[in-house]
N, C-alpha and C positions, 0 to 999 in steps of 0.2 A: 773725531768725526771725520768719517772720510770725506763727505760731502763738501767739507770746510775746509778741504786740504788744497793749497795753493802753491803753483810753479809757474816757472816760466811759460809754460804750453795754457796753461790755464788763463793767466792773463791776455795772452794771444787771442783766444780763443772767446774772451769775455768783450774784448775791443771788436773784434771782428764781427761777432754776434750783433753787437750794439751796432755798429754800421749799417750790417744787413737789414736788420729791424727797420733802420730810419730809412735805407733808400726804398725798401720794400714798402714801407708806409707811405712816403711821399707818392711814388708810383702809383699805387692801388688808389690813394685819393685822388689823384689825375684821371687813372682810369676810370672812376666813378663819376665824375664830372662830365668827362667827355667822350667815353666810348660805350658805357654800360646803358643798355635801354632801361627805357621806365617801365619794365615790366616786374610787378609782384615784389616792389619796393625794391628790387636788386640795386638801383644806385644808394638809397640809404644802408643795405647792407655793406657793401663794396668800401662804401665810406667809413661806416662804422670799425671794419675790420683794419683799415688803414691807419684811423685814428687810434686803434687798441696798439697797434704796432708802432707807431710814432711814440705811444705811451710808454711801450715797453724799452724802448733804446735807450734813454736816459737810466731808467731803475736799473738796466743789467749793467750800464758802466758803472753808475754809483755803488752798485753792489760788489763788481770786482774791486773797485777802488778801494773800498771798507774792508776787503777782505785783505787787501795788500798793507793795511796799515794795523792790523791786528799783531799782539804781542807774538814773536816767533816767525812772522813772515818775513822779516828783514833778513833772516838767516838763509832762507830758501830762496829769496830774490837775487841775495848778492852772488850766487853761483851761476848767473842768468848771463848770456850774451847778448847784449844791446845792439 
């Protein structure tokens, strides 16, 4: 499968995406509690989206890790420059 292909770039992108999701989630929760006005449940919507991003951050990181421990991934990752 092409979607399960793992390389050096994929590992970096997974860690980067996970950290971006985490930072964006924290910022959205802070914005929802302090900045967003209480109109049409906007605070709740922004906080819920922030929680979703916080939930996705470890899922992306764990899935990247699980892809790296698949059989055959070791040979691909040995070619990487760390």
